[in-house]
C-alpha positions, 0 to 999 in steps of 0.5 A: 338848836345846837348844843348849849354853852357848858356851865364851866364856860359860864363860870370862867367868864364870870371870873374873868369879868370879876377880875376885869373889874378888880373885884375879889371873890369875897367882896362879890360873894358878900354883896350877892349874899352867898359864901365865897365857896359857893361863888367859887363853885360857880366860877369853876363850873361845879355849880350852875347859877340860877337866872336870879344869881346870874343877874345879881353877879353880873350886876355887882361887877357892873356889866350886863347879862350879855357879858357872859358871852365870850365876844363881849369886851368890857371896854368895847361892848359893841363887839361882833358876836362870836360866829357872826359874819358880815356878808355885806359891809355894815350888815352883821349876820348870825346864822343858826349854825352859830347858835352854840356860841350864843347860848348859855345853860343855867341852873335847872336847864334854863337856857339864855340865847342871845338874839343880836349879832352885835353887842348893843349899848343899853339893850339886851335881846334874849330868848329864854327857855324854861324846861318843865318845872324850871324857874328863875330861882329855886328858893322862891327869891324874886329878882330886882334890877335896873331897866325896863323889861318887855317879854313875849311868850313863844311857846308853852306857858310861863307864870310871872310872880310879883309881890302883888300877885301872879300873871299866867301867859301863854304863847302869843301873850306879852308883858312889860314892867319896870325891872325894879319891881320884884319878879320871878319866872316859873314854868309850872308845867310838868311836861311842856317846855316854855320859851319867851323873847325878852327885850331889856332896856337897861338904861331907862330910869323909872319915873318918880 
């Protein structure tokens, strides 16, 4: 895998997206429960956001996680991914050599890698990579957001924590749940990296 997108680029993109929505630093920081100073450090690249924090920030400014990649345009979300090509009219391809443009490294070394060569309305498809002992939040906080999550473990073992209990999944296992259910992802291994493919259907509404 190519070298990952550096943290300053993620922060700069978050700032760009916030400003595009006309939101002040203070208003977004307050809404996600952190100080303006902490959000400023994330935007300047001095601090990497956790998975939880990243999802909270993009959710607050009204864009999907895929918006952290530079090709995403808040007015034209179907833009082609950076590094993709169109060898045949209507067929969009992203090769492994373009990997760096499609990967973002977060807190604890967690990597998000987008798997679609074009932006898709209402859908995110990612590979997530969790180094040993890494988790979606360092403070134990659980994440809640809209949509439906479907995940499949590629390698290693990941623990999915919910308010009602935890589920441990190994390579080949999969799960699905409404993302409105509080959840947290943890790689409890001390020496093995774990990865999974995630499909997020953002626009689905949970049945009453």
